[in-house]
C-alpha positions as CSV (number, residue, x, y, z in Angstrom):
1,X,102.9,122.9,111.9
2,X,103.2,123.6,108.1
3,X,101.7,121.3,105.3
4,X,102.6,120.5,101.6
5,X,99.9,122.6,100.6
6,X,100.8,125.8,102.1
7,X,98.5,126.0,105.1
8,X,98.9,125.5,108.6
9,X,96.7,123.0,110.8
10,X,95.3,124.9,113.7
11,X,93.3,122.0,115.3
12,X,96.5,120.8,116.5
13,X,97.4,123.5,118.3
14,X,96.0,124.9,121.4
15,X,94.1,127.7,120.0
16,X,96.0,130.6,121.9
17,X,96.3,134.7,120.8
18,X,99.8,134.4,121.1
19,X,100.1,131.6,118.5
20,X,101.3,133.6,115.5
21,X,99.6,132.1,112.1
22,X,97.2,130.5,113.5
23,X,93.3,130.8,113.4
24,X,91.1,129.9,115.9
25,X,88.2,127.7,115.5
26,X,84.5,129.3,115.9
27,X,80.9,127.7,116.8
28,X,79.7,128.1,113.2
29,X,83.0,126.3,112.0
30,X,82.6,123.2,114.1
31,X,80.3,120.4,113.2
32,X,79.6,118.1,116.2
33,X,78.3,114.3,115.9
34,X,78.7,111.2,118.0
35,X,76.2,109.0,120.1
36,X,77.1,106.9,123.5
37,X,76.1,103.2,123.6
38,X,74.3,102.4,126.0
39,X,74.1,98.2,126.3
40,X,75.0,95.4,124.3
41,X,73.3,93.9,121.5
42,X,73.9,90.8,119.3
43,X,76.1,90.5,116.5
44,X,75.1,91.8,112.8
45,X,76.4,90.9,109.6
46,X,74.3,94.0,108.5
47,X,75.7,97.1,106.8
48,X,75.0,99.3,109.8
49,X,77.7,97.3,111.9
50,X,80.4,97.6,108.7
51,X,82.8,100.8,108.4
52,X,81.9,103.9,106.5
53,X,85.1,103.3,105.2
54,X,86.5,106.8,103.0
55,X,88.8,106.1,100.5
56,X,92.6,106.7,101.2
57,X,93.7,109.9,100.8
58,X,97.1,111.5,100.2
59,X,95.7,114.4,102.9
60,X,92.4,116.6,103.4
61,X,91.3,119.3,101.4
62,X,93.3,122.7,101.5
63,X,91.1,125.2,103.9
64,X,89.6,122.2,106.3
65,X,91.3,119.9,108.0
66,X,89.7,117.5,110.4
67,X,90.1,118.0,114.1
68,X,88.7,117.3,117.9
69,X,88.5,121.1,119.0
70,X,85.3,120.5,121.0
71,X,85.5,117.4,123.5
72,X,84.0,116.2,126.3
73,X,85.2,114.5,129.0
74,X,86.7,111.2,128.0
75,X,87.3,111.9,124.5
76,X,90.6,111.6,123.1
77,X,92.9,114.9,123.2
78,X,93.8,117.3,120.5
79,X,97.4,116.1,119.7
80,X,95.8,112.1,119.4
81,X,95.0,113.4,116.3
82,X,97.8,115.6,115.2
83,X,98.2,115.1,111.5
84,X,100.8,117.0,109.3
85,X,103.2,116.7,106.3
86,X,105.9,114.7,106.0
87,X,109.8,115.9,107.2
88,X,111.4,117.8,110.0
89,X,110.4,120.9,111.5
90,X,110.0,123.2,109.5
91,X,111.6,121.3,106.6
92,X,109.0,119.7,104.3
93,X,109.6,118.8,100.5
94,X,107.2,118.4,98.2
95,X,108.1,114.9,96.8
96,X,108.0,113.4,100.5
97,X,104.3,114.2,100.8
98,X,103.8,111.0,98.7
99,X,105.1,108.9,101.3
100,X,103.1,110.6,103.3
101,X,99.9,107.7,103.0
102,X,99.1,104.4,105.1
103,X,100.7,102.7,101.9
104,X,103.7,104.9,101.8
105,X,104.0,104.3,106.1
106,X,103.5,100.4,104.8
107,X,106.2,100.0,102.3
108,X,108.9,101.7,105.0
109,X,107.0,98.9,108.0
110,X,107.9,95.9,105.9
111,X,111.4,97.1,104.9
112,X,112.3,97.0,108.3
113,X,110.0,93.9,109.6
114,X,111.8,92.3,106.7
115,X,115.6,93.2,107.9
116,X,114.3,92.0,111.8
117,X,113.1,88.7,110.4
118,X,116.3,88.5,108.5
119,X,118.2,88.8,111.5
120,X,116.9,87.5,114.3
121,X,114.9,84.5,112.6
122,X,117.5,83.9,109.6
123,X,121.2,84.8,110.4
124,X,121.2,84.4,113.9
125,X,119.4,80.7,113.4
126,X,121.9,79.7,110.9
127,X,124.7,81.3,112.7
128,X,124.6,78.9,115.5
129,X,126.5,76.2,115.0
130,X,129.3,78.0,113.3
131,X,129.5,80.4,116.6
132,X,129.4,77.1,118.5
133,X,132.4,76.0,117.2
134,X,134.7,79.3,116.6
135,X,133.5,80.5,120.3
136,X,133.6,76.7,121.6
137,X,130.8,76.9,123.5
138,X,127.9,74.6,124.0
139,X,124.9,74.0,122.8
140,X,123.3,74.8,126.2
141,X,125.1,78.3,125.8
142,X,124.0,78.8,122.2
143,X,120.6,78.2,123.1
144,X,120.6,81.2,125.9
145,X,121.6,83.4,123.4
146,X,118.6,82.3,121.0
147,X,116.3,82.5,124.0
148,X,117.7,85.7,124.8
149,X,115.3,87.8,122.5
150,X,112.3,86.6,123.7
151,X,113.3,87.4,127.3
152,X,113.7,91.0,125.8
153,X,110.6,91.2,124.1
154,X,108.9,89.8,127.0
155,X,110.1,92.5,129.6
156,X,109.4,95.2,127.2
157,X,106.7,94.8,125.2
158,X,103.7,96.0,128.0
159,X,105.7,98.8,129.1
160,X,106.8,100.1,125.2
161,X,102.8,99.3,124.1
162,X,102.0,100.9,127.3
163,X,103.9,104.4,126.7
164,X,104.1,104.6,123.1
165,X,100.6,104.7,122.7
166,X,99.5,107.9,123.2
167,X,103.6,109.0,121.9
168,X,104.9,109.8,118.2
169,X,104.5,106.4,116.7
170,X,106.7,106.5,113.9
171,X,109.2,107.8,115.8
172,X,109.4,105.0,118.1
173,X,109.7,102.9,114.7
174,X,112.8,105.0,113.9
175,X,114.2,104.0,117.4
176,X,113.2,100.6,116.4
177,X,115.1,101.0,113.1
178,X,118.4,102.5,115.7
179,X,118.0,99.0,118.1
180,X,117.8,96.5,115.3
181,X,120.6,97.7,113.5
182,X,122.6,98.3,116.9
183,X,122.0,94.7,117.9
184,X,123.1,93.4,114.6
185,X,126.4,95.5,114.7
186,X,127.0,94.3,118.6
187,X,126.3,90.6,117.6
188,X,129.3,90.5,114.8
189,X,132.0,92.4,117.3
190,X,133.2,88.9,118.4
191,X,134.7,88.3,114.9
192,X,136.9,91.8,115.0
193,X,138.3,91.1,118.3
194,X,138.4,87.3,119.0
195,X,141.9,87.0,116.7
196,X,142.5,84.6,113.5
197,X,141.1,81.4,113.4
198,X,143.5,78.5,113.2
199,X,143.0,75.2,111.8
200,X,143.0,71.9,113.8
201,X,144.9,69.2,112.6
202,X,142.6,66.6,110.2
203,X,140.9,64.0,111.7
204,X,141.4,60.5,110.4
205,X,137.8,58.5,110.1
206,X,138.8,55.1,108.7
207,X,139.7,52.4,110.5
208,X,143.4,52.6,112.7
209,X,144.9,50.0,114.9
210,X,146.9,52.6,115.9
211,X,145.3,56.1,116.9
212,X,146.3,58.6,120.0
213,X,144.4,58.4,122.3
214,X,141.8,60.8,123.9
215,X,141.9,61.7,127.7
216,X,138.6,62.9,129.3
217,X,139.3,66.4,130.0
218,X,137.5,70.0,130.0
219,X,139.0,73.1,129.5
220,X,137.3,76.6,129.5
221,X,138.3,78.5,126.8
222,X,138.4,82.1,127.2
223,X,136.2,82.5,123.8
224,X,133.6,81.1,125.5
225,X,133.2,84.8,127.4
226,X,132.1,86.1,123.8
227,X,128.6,84.6,124.9
228,X,127.7,88.0,126.7
229,X,128.2,90.1,123.6
230,X,125.9,87.9,121.4
231,X,123.5,87.9,124.2
232,X,123.8,92.0,124.3
233,X,122.9,91.9,120.7
234,X,119.9,89.4,121.1
235,X,118.8,91.8,123.8
236,X,119.0,94.9,121.4
237,X,117.2,93.0,118.6
238,X,114.3,92.5,121.4
239,X,114.2,96.1,122.3
240,X,114.1,97.0,118.5
241,X,111.3,94.2,117.9
242,X,109.0,95.6,120.6
243,X,107.9,98.8,118.9
244,X,107.6,97.2,115.7
245,X,105.2,94.7,116.3
246,X,102.9,96.6,119.1
247,X,102.9,100.1,118.0
248,X,103.7,99.7,114.4
249,X,101.0,97.6,113.7
250,X,98.5,100.2,115.9
251,X,99.7,102.9,113.6
252,X,98.3,101.1,110.9
253,X,95.2,100.7,112.2
254,X,95.1,104.1,113.1
255,X,95.7,105.4,109.4
256,X,93.4,102.8,107.5
257,X,89.7,101.9,107.1
258,X,89.2,99.2,109.3
259,X,89.1,96.4,106.3
260,X,91.9,97.8,104.0
261,X,94.0,98.0,107.7
262,X,93.1,94.1,107.8
263,X,95.1,93.5,104.7
264,X,97.9,95.9,105.4
265,X,98.5,94.1,108.7
266,X,98.9,90.6,107.0
267,X,101.3,91.9,104.7
268,X,103.2,94.0,107.2
269,X,103.0,90.3,109.0
270,X,103.8,88.3,105.9
271,X,107.8,90.3,105.7
272,X,108.2,89.2,108.8
273,X,107.7,85.5,107.9
274,X,109.6,86.3,104.4
275,X,112.8,87.8,106.4
276,X,113.8,84.4,107.8
277,X,114.1,82.7,104.4
278,X,115.7,85.6,102.9
279,X,118.4,85.0,106.1
280,X,119.2,81.7,105.7
281,X,119.7,81.9,101.7
282,X,122.1,85.3,102.4
283,X,123.5,83.5,105.3
284,X,124.1,80.2,103.6
285,X,126.0,81.8,100.6
286,X,127.9,83.9,103.0
287,X,128.9,80.3,104.9
288,X,130.5,79.5,101.5
289,X,133.3,82.2,102.3
290,X,136.0,81.6,104.8
291,X,135.3,83.3,107.9
292,X,138.7,85.0,107.9
293,X,138.3,86.2,104.0
294,X,138.3,90.1,105.3
295,X,141.7,89.5,106.2
296,X,143.3,88.2,103.0
297,X,143.5,84.4,104.3
298,X,143.1,81.6,102.1
299,X,143.2,78.0,102.9
300,X,143.6,74.9,101.3
301,X,140.1,73.1,103.1
302,X,137.0,73.0,101.4
303,X,133.4,73.2,103.0
304,X,133.5,69.4,102.9
305,X,136.4,69.7,106.1
306,X,134.9,69.6,109.4
307,X,137.4,72.2,110.2
308,X,135.9,74.9,107.5
309,X,134.1,77.9,109.0
310,X,132.2,80.2,107.3
311,X,131.9,84.2,107.3
312,X,129.0,84.1,109.4
313,X,129.3,88.1,110.6
314,X,129.0,89.3,107.1
315,X,125.2,89.4,106.6
316,X,125.1,91.3,110.3
317,X,127.2,94.0,109.1
318,X,125.0,94.4,105.6
319,X,121.3,94.4,108.4
320,X,123.1,96.8,110.3
321,X,123.5,99.2,107.2
322,X,120.2,98.4,106.1
323,X,118.4,99.1,109.6
324,X,119.9,102.3,110.4
325,X,119.2,103.4,106.7
326,X,115.2,103.4,107.8
327,X,116.1,105.9,110.4
328,X,115.4,109.2,108.6
329,X,112.4,108.0,106.8
330,X,110.7,106.9,110.1
331,X,111.6,110.1,111.6
332,X,109.7,112.4,109.0
333,X,106.5,110.7,109.6
334,X,103.9,113.1,111.2
335,X,102.3,111.6,115.0
336,X,99.4,111.0,112.3
337,X,98.7,111.2,109.0
338,X,96.8,113.1,106.7
339,X,92.7,112.0,106.8
340,X,93.3,109.9,109.9
341,X,90.8,111.8,111.9
342,X,88.2,111.3,109.0
343,X,88.7,108.1,109.0
344,X,88.7,107.3,112.6
345,X,85.2,109.4,112.4
346,X,84.1,106.8,109.9
347,X,85.2,103.8,112.0
348,X,82.2,102.1,114.1
349,X,83.2,100.9,117.5
350,X,83.2,97.1,117.6
351,X,84.8,96.7,121.2
352,X,83.7,93.8,123.5
353,X,81.2,94.9,126.3
354,X,81.3,94.0,129.6
355,X,79.4,95.2,133.0
356,X,82.6,97.4,133.9
357,X,82.5,99.1,130.3
358,X,80.9,102.2,131.7
359,X,83.3,102.6,134.2
360,X,86.2,102.1,132.3
361,X,88.8,105.3,132.3
362,X,87.6,107.8,130.1
363,X,90.1,110.3,131.5
364,X,91.7,111.8,128.7
365,X,95.3,111.8,131.1
366,X,94.9,108.6,131.7
367,X,97.6,106.4,130.0
368,X,100.5,109.4,130.4
369,X,101.7,108.1,134.0
370,X,103.0,105.2,135.1
371,X,100.4,105.0,137.9
372,X,97.9,104.3,135.4
373,X,99.5,101.0,133.6
374,X,98.2,98.6,136.8
375,X,94.9,100.1,135.9
376,X,95.7,99.5,132.3
377,X,96.3,96.2,132.8
378,X,93.5,95.2,134.8
379,X,91.3,96.5,132.1
380,X,92.7,94.4,129.9
381,X,92.6,91.2,132.1
382,X,88.9,91.8,132.8
383,X,88.6,92.0,129.1
384,X,87.6,87.9,128.6
385,X,87.7,88.2,124.8
386,X,91.1,89.5,124.6
387,X,92.4,86.8,127.2
388,X,90.4,84.1,125.1
389,X,91.8,85.6,121.7
390,X,95.2,85.5,123.6
391,X,95.4,82.3,125.1
392,X,94.2,80.9,121.3
393,X,97.1,82.7,119.8
394,X,99.8,81.1,122.1
395,X,98.6,77.4,122.1
396,X,99.3,78.0,118.1
397,X,102.6,79.7,118.9
398,X,103.9,76.8,120.8
399,X,103.0,73.8,117.9
400,X,104.3,76.8,115.1
401,X,107.6,77.2,117.0
402,X,108.1,73.9,117.4
403,X,108.1,72.8,113.7
404,X,109.5,75.9,112.9
405,X,112.4,74.2,114.8
406,X,112.2,70.7,114.3
407,X,110.7,70.2,111.3
408,X,114.2,69.7,109.5
409,X,114.7,67.1,112.1
410,X,111.6,65.4,111.2
411,X,112.1,65.2,107.9
412,X,115.7,63.9,108.3
413,X,114.9,61.2,110.2
414,X,111.9,60.1,108.3
415,X,112.8,60.2,104.7
416,X,116.7,59.3,105.2
417,X,117.8,62.7,104.1
418,X,120.8,64.8,104.6
419,X,120.6,67.8,107.2
420,X,120.8,70.3,104.7
421,X,118.8,68.6,102.3
422,X,116.1,68.4,105.2
423,X,116.2,72.2,106.3
424,X,116.0,73.0,102.8
425,X,112.4,71.2,102.2
426,X,111.5,72.3,105.6
427,X,112.3,76.2,104.8
428,X,110.7,75.9,101.3
429,X,107.3,75.0,103.4
430,X,107.1,76.9,106.4
431,X,108.3,80.1,105.2
432,X,105.8,80.1,101.7
433,X,103.3,78.4,103.6
434,X,103.0,81.1,106.5
435,X,103.7,84.2,104.5
436,X,100.8,82.9,102.0
437,X,98.3,82.3,105.0
438,X,99.1,85.6,106.2
439,X,98.2,87.3,103.6
440,X,95.3,85.4,102.6
441,X,93.7,85.5,105.8
442,X,94.3,89.4,105.3
443,X,92.4,90.0,102.1
444,X,89.7,87.5,102.5
445,X,88.9,89.4,106.3
446,X,89.1,93.0,104.0
447,X,87.5,91.6,100.9
448,X,84.2,90.5,102.6
449,X,84.3,93.1,105.3
450,X,83.8,90.9,108.3
451,X,82.6,92.1,111.5
452,X,84.2,91.4,114.6
453,X,82.5,88.1,115.3
454,X,82.7,87.0,111.9
455,X,85.9,87.6,112.1
456,X,86.8,85.2,115.1
457,X,84.5,82.9,113.2
458,X,86.9,82.6,110.2
459,X,89.8,82.2,112.2
460,X,88.0,79.3,114.3
461,X,87.0,77.4,110.4
462,X,90.5,77.8,109.4
463,X,92.0,76.3,112.7
464,X,89.6,73.6,112.4
465,X,91.0,72.5,108.8
466,X,94.3,72.7,110.4
467,X,93.5,70.2,113.1
468,X,92.4,68.0,110.4
469,X,95.1,68.2,108.2
470,X,97.8,67.7,111.0
471,X,96.8,63.6,110.8
472,X,99.5,63.7,108.1
473,X,102.1,62.7,110.4
474,X,100.5,59.7,110.8
475,X,100.3,58.6,107.0
476,X,103.7,60.2,106.9
477,X,105.5,57.7,109.4
478,X,108.2,55.8,107.7
479,X,110.1,52.4,109.3
480,X,113.5,53.1,110.3
481,X,116.8,51.9,108.0
482,X,118.7,49.3,109.1
483,X,121.6,50.4,111.3
484,X,124.4,48.4,112.3
485,X,124.5,48.1,116.0
486,X,121.0,49.6,116.6
487,X,118.4,48.0,115.0
488,X,120.3,44.8,113.8
489,X,123.5,43.1,114.4
490,X,126.8,43.1,112.4
491,X,126.2,40.2,110.1
492,X,124.9,38.1,113.1
493,X,127.8,39.1,115.2
494,X,128.1,41.6,118.5
495,X,124.7,42.7,119.8
496,X,122.2,45.3,119.8
497,X,122.9,48.3,121.6
498,X,126.9,48.1,120.9
499,X,128.4,49.5,118.0
500,X,131.4,47.6,118.7
501,X,131.7,44.0,117.1
502,X,134.5,41.5,116.3
503,X,135.1,43.3,112.9
504,X,135.7,46.8,114.1
505,X,137.0,45.8,117.6
506,X,140.4,46.4,116.4
507,X,139.8,50.1,114.8
508,X,140.1,52.1,118.1
509,X,137.0,53.9,116.9
510,X,135.5,57.1,118.5
511,X,132.0,57.0,119.6
512,X,132.0,61.2,119.5
513,X,132.7,60.9,115.9
514,X,128.9,60.4,113.9
515,X,129.7,60.4,110.1
516,X,127.3,57.9,108.7
517,X,127.9,56.0,105.7
518,X,125.7,53.3,103.7
519,X,127.2,49.9,103.2
520,X,126.7,48.1,100.0
521,X,124.7,45.7,102.2
522,X,122.1,48.7,102.8
523,X,122.9,48.9,105.9
524,X,124.0,52.1,107.7
525,X,126.7,52.3,109.9
526,X,127.5,54.5,112.4
527,X,131.4,55.9,110.5
528,X,133.7,54.5,108.4
529,X,135.3,53.1,111.3
530,X,132.9,51.2,112.7
531,X,132.2,49.8,109.0
532,X,135.8,48.6,109.4
533,X,136.6,50.2,106.2
534,X,140.6,51.2,105.7
535,X,140.7,52.9,102.6
536,X,139.0,56.0,100.6
537,X,138.8,58.1,97.8
538,X,138.0,61.3,99.0
539,X,137.9,63.0,95.1
540,X,134.5,60.6,94.5
541,X,131.3,62.9,95.2
542,X,129.8,61.4,97.3
543,X,133.1,59.8,99.5
544,X,133.5,56.1,98.6
545,X,135.5,53.9,101.4
546,X,136.6,50.4,100.6
547,X,138.1,47.4,102.7
548,X,135.2,47.3,105.2
549,X,135.4,44.5,107.0
550,X,131.9,44.9,108.8
551,X,130.0,44.4,105.4
552,X,128.4,41.7,104.4
553,X,130.7,40.5,101.6
554,X,134.8,40.3,101.8
555,X,136.6,42.9,100.6
556,X,139.2,41.7,97.5
557,X,142.5,43.4,98.6
558,X,144.5,45.2,95.6
559,X,147.5,47.5,96.1
560,X,145.8,50.4,94.0
561,X,143.1,52.0,95.8
562,X,141.7,53.0,92.7
563,X,141.1,49.1,91.8
564,X,139.5,48.4,95.1
565,X,135.8,47.3,95.0
566,X,133.2,49.6,96.4
567,X,132.0,48.7,99.6
568,X,130.7,52.0,101.4
569,X,129.7,55.3,100.6
570,X,129.0,58.7,102.6
571,X,126.1,59.7,103.7
572,X,122.8,57.6,104.8
573,X,121.2,54.9,102.8
574,X,118.8,56.1,100.9
575,X,115.0,55.8,102.4
576,X,112.6,53.4,100.5
577,X,109.5,55.5,101.9
578,X,108.0,57.3,99.0
579,X,105.5,59.7,101.4
580,X,107.6,62.3,101.5
581,X,106.1,63.7,98.0
582,X,102.5,63.9,100.2
583,X,103.8,64.8,103.4
584,X,105.0,67.6,102.0
585,X,101.9,68.6,99.8
586,X,99.7,68.1,102.7
587,X,102.0,69.7,105.3
588,X,102.2,73.0,103.3
589,X,98.3,73.1,103.6
590,X,98.5,72.7,107.4
591,X,101.1,75.6,107.6
592,X,98.6,77.5,105.3
593,X,95.3,77.4,106.9
594,X,97.6,77.6,110.2
595,X,98.9,81.2,109.5
596,X,95.3,82.0,107.6
597,X,94.3,83.1,111.1
598,X,97.0,85.0,112.2
599,X,95.8,88.2,111.0
600,X,92.0,87.6,111.7
601,X,93.1,87.3,115.4
602,X,95.3,90.1,115.4
603,X,92.6,92.1,114.1
604,X,89.8,90.7,116.4
605,X,92.1,91.7,119.4
606,X,92.2,95.2,117.8
607,X,88.4,95.5,117.3
608,X,87.3,94.0,120.7
609,X,89.6,96.2,123.2
610,X,89.2,99.9,123.9
611,X,90.7,102.4,121.5
612,X,92.9,103.6,123.8
613,X,94.4,100.1,125.0
614,X,95.1,98.7,121.4
615,X,98.9,99.2,121.4
616,X,99.0,97.8,125.2
617,X,96.7,94.9,123.9
618,X,99.6,93.6,121.1
619,X,102.1,94.5,124.0
620,X,100.5,91.7,126.3
621,X,99.6,89.4,123.5
622,X,102.8,89.1,122.8
623,X,104.1,88.9,126.0
624,X,102.0,85.9,126.6
625,X,102.2,84.6,123.6
626,X,106.3,84.4,124.0
627,X,105.9,83.4,127.8
628,X,103.3,80.1,127.1
629,X,104.3,79.4,123.4
630,X,107.6,80.3,121.5
631,X,110.0,80.2,124.3
632,X,108.3,77.1,126.1
633,X,107.4,75.6,122.7
634,X,111.2,74.5,121.7
635,X,111.4,73.0,125.4
636,X,108.8,70.8,124.8
637,X,109.0,69.7,121.7
638,X,112.8,69.1,121.9
639,X,112.0,67.0,125.1
640,X,109.1,65.0,123.3
641,X,111.6,64.2,120.2
642,X,114.6,63.0,122.8
643,X,112.2,60.8,124.3
644,X,112.3,58.8,120.9
645,X,116.1,58.4,121.0
646,X,117.5,55.6,120.4
647,X,121.1,56.1,119.9
648,X,122.9,58.9,121.7
649,X,126.3,60.6,121.6
650,X,128.3,59.2,124.5
651,X,132.0,61.0,124.4
652,X,135.0,59.9,126.1
653,X,134.2,61.2,129.8
654,X,130.5,59.2,129.4
655,X,128.6,62.6,129.3
656,X,125.7,62.5,127.2
657,X,125.2,64.6,123.8
658,X,122.9,64.7,120.9
659,X,120.8,62.4,119.6
660,X,122.1,60.4,116.6
661,X,119.0,58.0,115.8
662,X,115.1,58.3,116.2
663,X,112.4,56.1,116.6
664,X,110.4,57.4,113.5
665,X,107.0,55.8,114.2
666,X,107.0,57.0,117.9
667,X,108.3,60.4,116.9
668,X,105.1,60.6,114.4
669,X,102.6,59.3,116.9
670,X,104.1,62.1,119.6
671,X,104.4,64.9,117.4
672,X,100.7,64.6,116.2
673,X,99.5,63.9,119.8
674,X,101.3,67.5,120.5
675,X,99.7,69.2,117.5
676,X,96.4,67.8,117.5
677,X,96.4,68.6,121.9
678,X,97.2,72.5,120.9
679,X,94.7,73.2,117.9
680,X,92.3,71.7,119.7
681,X,93.1,74.3,122.9
682,X,93.4,77.0,120.2
683,X,89.8,76.0,118.9
684,X,88.1,75.9,122.6
685,X,89.7,79.2,123.3
686,X,88.3,80.8,120.0
687,X,85.2,79.7,120.4
688,X,84.7,80.9,123.7
689,X,85.9,84.3,122.2
690,X,82.8,84.4,119.8
691,X,80.1,82.9,122.7
692,X,81.4,85.9,125.0
693,X,81.5,88.3,122.5
694,X,79.0,91.4,123.2
695,X,79.0,94.1,120.8
696,X,78.1,97.6,121.0
697,X,74.2,98.2,121.5
698,X,72.4,97.7,118.1
699,X,71.8,100.8,116.3
700,X,74.1,103.0,117.9
701,X,76.9,104.8,115.8
702,X,79.6,104.4,118.1
703,X,82.9,105.7,116.9
704,X,85.7,103.6,117.0
705,X,87.8,105.7,118.9
706,X,85.6,106.1,122.4
707,X,82.4,105.0,123.9
708,X,82.0,109.2,123.9
709,X,83.6,110.9,121.2
710,X,83.0,114.0,119.8
711,X,84.4,114.6,116.1
712,X,85.0,118.4,115.1
713,X,85.8,120.0,111.4
714,X,87.8,123.2,112.0
715,X,87.7,125.4,108.8
716,X,91.5,127.2,108.8
717,X,92.3,130.2,106.8
718,X,94.5,129.8,103.8
719,X,98.0,131.8,104.3
720,X,98.6,134.7,102.2
């Protein structure tokens, strides 16, 4: 492979007389170093344990390249350090070599992680409600769409990471770019095959003595068949995300010194967290455009009309184009960046030592065949430190994904805010806090050059701080606002648990239509109809209702609707609870300290396992993290929150739907119980990992790649 400086690298191609332009190494040109550990030792903070980290280099100096030409059994193969220039085949433009560095790769990794986060955790989530309405799907079906990504990731993660460890990792990321783009494209396809959206008739939300009766009918729409297209899109996105977070992370760790890699991994993971924030902003703006705007359709309805549907699909097309634009950059990177072998030579092994360490597979061909897959998994599962760290992150993932899903609902109900504003506040707390925590964790580990055990200690300390701050939910609890028919009667009439009272008995109100209004008496009503309101002024912001028979004062009837006395306004009554600023501030710090442990735990996992199994370790971590954390997390949180419901949506068929109102005090206590339980489990497994960890023997200069490695330097002849 011809380098950018004009010399060829003989170290990464088997030396053969039939290979033109290659120079073979002679014994005088080979320098050998390396020792074999002979037992465990106690952890030490001394400099001997730390990296002999070289400075980043765009490549080795002309005429001398690191290699592994002389190999004992069990050492990495020649191809494992196959460094080379940036390009395709024999085409290696000089300007591309500026990107052939760890920072150049990190830039493209961040762009792909950002794109993946925008699509999977941003656009998909914000489009779900629109997709439900447009394609007439139940929430249970759209929930299946959301979980399809995790299912795909779980199934593929260990296999992709196992086979990709020996492969060309940048090309795997080119494949990831292709699959993420394809998944985004497929997800948008129903818009182009489902035809034009037709508006239904507008619903009258005021008191009507004569309303068309609604019968209990259930009809299946052909539009719901597009469910399978959405699931396919999510499965493809999961296929793209798998190599990104397993092989991509391992490649960064390969290409940078130990403590620099910690910083780079933190930056990369923070981009995947910032992605959803951009996705929500982008998706929110696109939803202000009419769904069929591309067809030149114009309608008289506005966003306030419940029949309005926004252009949810445009963001997916943008991400499709952007993801596919990253295929070419990733495909031009070499199997290993220039200087990788030198960096690996300087790294010191911190692999957890067990009784079976000496019997671990050291065959250079191990991992190339599927027959080795069960043995590789067995080796990882026997690594008690690794398993403790994985269970620790899984417990943390359960609570973080639960809060990511239901924090807006908590804020909305506790502090009486609108759904949109509560979602905005939730995003403003979760996204920056998580990104800041990831970056700070990487910076601190890198700055203080922490050993593997100290990195785990740091993660334990941050989890402890987050545990203490979690009790903010008890402090932030607020009493429920007065709700007619739920927490109090209609001016002394009616009964609790029944929304119908003498003042609205003749209005023929539908319980399936929830549109809360706040009466002049400071009491919240289920809808303008249940408040007995007859007239409305739609031009007012918020919408105003008059002649409401259920409010405390009797209405003054006049012929001019503009002259009517104000009796109710759209929206929930303003909460008197003043704890919102304190709650947001403390919860922001809770998120920061929670995610501050994320990068250190990932770094610890990479350090405590064998060099050849790092990608598989990450794949196994993400599989268990989803099986034990991100998949059951929202389910557990949703079930717990539903147990605090005091007013359910019941349609004409008597089928229970969503919950409209919750018991705020009970909800706060339940969330504290879940959060504290999960964080205690996290700390227990983190503490066990620290206790069980046994680093290599004291005084042994063990290379990071293997417990028995010979590093060679081969001097190449410059081409004439």
